[in-house]
N, C-alpha and C positions, 0 to 999 in steps of 0.2 A: 613780645614774641607772639605771633598769631597762633591760633589753635592748631592749624594744619602744620605749620613749621615746628611747633612744640611737639606734636605727635611724631613727626618725622625724626626730630632730634632724639626723643625717647627711644624710638625703635633702633636708631643707629647706635646709641650707647648700649642698649641691651644686647644687640648683635655683637658689638665689640667686646663686651664683657663675656659673652658666650665663647667667642673665638679665642680669646686669650686663655680662658680656662681649659678649653678642649685641646689647644695646642700644648699647653703646659702638661696636661694630664697625659697625653700621648707621649710626650717627651720623657716624662718620669717613668711611664709604663714600659716603653721600649728600651730605655737605657738601663733599667734595673736600679735606678738611683734610690728608689724607695727602700731597697734592702741594703745596698752597698753603703749608703750614707746614713742608714738607720733613721730614716725620717719619722717613722712611727711603728711601734710594736703592735698597736691595736689592729691595724689593717690585716696583719698576718693571723692574729687570733680570730678575727671575724671570718676570714677566709676559711680557716680550718673548721670552725664551728658550722659555717654555712654548708661546707661539704658533708659534714656529719648529718646535718638535718636533711639534706637532699638525698643522701644515701638511705637514711631511715625511711623516707617516703618511697623511694624506689624499691626497697626490699619489703615494703609493707610492714615495717616494724621488726624485721628480723635482725637488724643491726642496732647498735646501742645509740640511744638518744644522748646528745651531749649533756653532761651533768651541769654545765654552766647555765643552761637555759631551763629555768624552772617554771616560767609562766610567760604570758604575752606582755603583761605590764612590765615595762622597763627593759624588755628583751625583744622589742618589735624589730630592731635592726637585724638581729640574728635571724629571726623568722623571715624577714624580707629577703635576706641573702640566700637562705635555704630554699625558699620558694623559687627565686630566680634561677638558682643553680639546678633545681629540679626541672624547670621548664626548658632552659637553654644549655644546660651542661655547665661544667666548671669554667665560667667565663668571667673573671674578675673585672674585665673591661666593661661588662654590662652594669655592674654595681657602680663603677666609677662614673659611668654616664649618668646614672641617677643622681650622683653627687654633683656633677657638673650642671645638670638641669636645675637642681635645687639651688645651687649657688647662683645661677643665672636669674632665678625668680626673685631672690632676696632683694636686689636693688629695686626691682619694680614694686615690691611690697613697701619698701622704705620710701620710695617716691610717692606712692599713693598716701601713705600715712602722713608724710610731711605736707602734702597738699591739703589734707583735711585739717591738720592741726594749725598750720600757719596761714593757710589761704593765700599763699604767695608763691607764684610759679617759679620765681628766681631761686627761692630757697629750696623748693622741691627739686628743681633740676640740678642744683648743686649737690644736694643729698644723693640724687641718682648717680651722678658722676663719681662722687667719693665712694659710695657703696659698691659700684660696679668694679672699681679698681683698687679697693682697699686690700692691701697685701695679704693679710690673714684670711680674708674672705675668699680671695682668689686661690691661695695656696691650699687651704683645707677642702676646697671644692674639687680638688684634683686627686684626693686620696680616698681610699676605701674605708673611711671612718664616718661616724654618724653626725659629726659636728655641723656640717652644712645643712643637713636635714633637720637637726634639732634647732639650729638658728632660724631656719625657715618656719618651723612650727611656732617659735616664740614671736617672730615678726608678724606672722599671720594672726596670732591671738591679739597682739597689740593693735593691728589694723582694725580688727573687729571691735575692740574697745573704743578706738578713735571714731569709728563710724557710728557706734552706739551713742557716744556722748554728743557728737555733732549732728546726729539724726540725718546723716547724708545718704543712708541707704536702709531699706527695710530688711536687708539680708546680712546685717552685721552678725547675727547669731551663727551664720554659716561659717564665717571666719573664726569666730570664737570656738565653735565646736571642732573645726578642723585643727586649729592650733592646740586646743586642749587635749584632744584625742591623740594628736601627734606626740605631744609631750608625755602622755601616759605610756606610750609605747617606747619612747626613747630615753626620757629622763623623768621618771615618775615623781621624784622629789620636787622638780619644778612645777609640775601640775598641782601637786598637793599644796605647795606653798602659794602659788599664784591664785589658786581657788579661794584663798583667804585674803591675800594682800590686795588683789584688784578690787573686790567689792569694798574693802575697807578704804582704799584710795578714793573710791567714788564718794563714800561718806565723808571723808576728810575734805575733799574738794568742795563739798556742799557748804562748808563753813566759810569758805573764802571766795565764793562766787554767787552770782545772782541766780535765783531760781533753785537755791540749794536744797529746799525741802523735798522737792520731787526727786532730785538725784540721790538724796540720802535714803529715801524710801526705796528707790530702785536698787540701791546698793545693798540694802538689807535683804530684799527679795532675791537678788542674784546670789548673794552669799548663801542664803538658805537653800536655793536650788542646787548650787554647786556642791555644798557640803552634803546634802541629801544624796546627790548622785555619787559622790565619792564613797560615802558610807555604804550605799546600797551595792554598787557595782565593783568597787575596789577597796574593801574595808581594810586590807593590809596597809594601805597608804596612811591610815590614821596612826598605826603603830610606827610607820616610818617617820612621820612628822614628829611624834613624841621622842623617838630615838635620835634622829639626825639633827634636829633643830633645838631641842631643849636640854639634851644630856651633854653637859660640858665635858664629862669624862670621855664620852664617845668622840666628841669634837677634837679634844686634845690628843687622843690616840691617833686619829686620822692625821692630824697635823704632824705628829712625830713620824708616822710612816711615810708621809709624802716628801719629807725634807731630805731628798737624796738626789744624786746625779748632778749634771751641769745646771739644772734649773733650781737647785736648792736655794731657798731664800735666806736661810740662817746658816752661817759658817760655824757658829758655836752651838750653844744649847738652844733648843726651840722654846720660845716663850709659850706660856699657857694662858688661854683665855679664861678669865674669871679667877685666876690665882691671886692677883692683886692688881691695883690700879695701874701700876707701871707696866706689868706684863700685858695687861689687856689693851692699853693704849698702844704699846709697841706692836702687838699682834695686828691690830687693825691698821696702824700706820704703815707698817711694812707691807701688809697685804694690799692696801690701797695703792701704794707706790707700784708694786709689781703688777697689779691688775691693769693699771693704765700704761706703765712705762716698761714693763716686761723684763728688762735686763739691768744688772748691776754693772755700770760702766767701768768700775774698777776691777771686775772679775769676768771679763768676756773671754771664754775659753773654749767655745765650740762653734762649729760651722752654723748651727741653727741659730745661735745667739747673734752671730754676724749677719745672717740673713734677716734677722728681725729688726736691725737698726733702721732701715728706711721707714718702717711703720712706727718705730719709736719716735723718730723726729717728727713724723706726721702727727702723732698724738700730742706731742709736746706743743707743736704749733697750734693744733686745734683746741687744746685745753684753754688757752687764753681767750679764744673767741667763744668757747662754750659758756664761760662765765658771763660774757656780755649777752649772748643769746638767751641764757636762762633768765637774766634780768628783764630783757625785753618781753619774752613770752610770759613771764609772771605778770607783767603790767598789762599786756594786751590780750593774752589767750590762756590765762591760768586755768580756766575751767576745762580746757581741752588738753593742755600739756600735762597737768598733774596726774590724771588717771593712768598715764603710761610712765611718767617720770618717777612717781613714788614707787611702783613695783621695780623699776630699773634700779633705783637707789637702794632699795631693800636687798635685792639680789646681789648688787655690787658689794654691799657690806657683808652679806652672808658668805659669798665666795671669798672675800678678802680675809674674813675671820677664820674660815675653815681650811684654808689652803696654805701650804708652805713650799709650793713648787711653782715657778714661773711658767713652766710649759703648759700645764692644764689651765692656768689662768688666761693665757693667750687664747686658748681654744674656747673657753667659756665666755670670754669677752665678746666673741662673735655674736652671741645670743642677744646682747644688749647694745651693741654699737649703733644700731639704727637710731635710737633716741638721742644718744650723744652726738651723732652726726647732725640731727635736726637742730640741736642747740648750737653746734659749731657753725653750721651754715647760716643760721639766723644772725649770729654774732658777726660773721664775715660780711654779710649783706649790709648790716647796719654800720659796721666800721668803715666800709668802703664808701660811705657817704650817701648811700641810697636809702631813701625813706622807706621804713617798713610799712607795708600795706596790710593793715589788719582786716 
């Protein structure tokens, strides 16, 4: 495909992705399905908090500041809604438009990342199409929740990492900064975790690729800079890392609280991570299953679970090709895929271990699906008999 035709195809897909999102968003908004079908509780919480923040600004502090919002770190979405409401009034449609635009940009980021990592336009274009019409990506881009914006932040960070490793741009640090700062405001635990995992992934990659010494040194330098930045500007994140990722009692309490509703992953007692080898393996195994496949086929009991089935079958289909794609990229482009694949796998395991509800896992999978799409698209291209062009 020539460059002009490829550019035209990319624009058409992005436009189609935007149109399907905005039509669905308006349909849900006008019909009131968000409330009548109980699509998400978070949207109404954000709406209420946003109104309180806007009113606080309008009255110059005469009204009460929402007790939920204690800082900018991790509460950036609430602040964003409050500022928008302050400027344009109580217009939830304005916030939903932000989500639509964020969701529309994600496929473009995935496309660019795939182009850098694989250097194959066929794979990159397939990733673009899959990302533009991936059901969860489309669906959550239409609701007034932070998931599409958080997914955009993670994808942007991974794009920066890919550009840094490939040396394809001198502005890789812009993407890294935007992605990292976005995560600080939306999901600070992701920022604190990736500030450590990404530099370590660069160092680990150094042992299995050529020119590894330079990359190992750069990994150490970047790790030092990020940790210094976190400790200096957001020292509370250090405590969060210690509490949320190393305290098994805390993790198991969270697991117990989340195992409720139609998305509960355990019908009996909830297993505990670290209790014994059986419980630990079961916890990770069940978590990984629901991370990728979302529903228990024997206990489908809600409309949201039925709505998830098309994506479940898509994931099952793509998993087979992901294994093939991972093998090919390990052989041909391991120095480029590992710096984003290792953080993706670490977060996948982390989410799987800490969560006992399939609903949140579907939303959190949005953040990492781009890398898995690259694996699946690579596997599909190779399986279809087309020679991989490294």
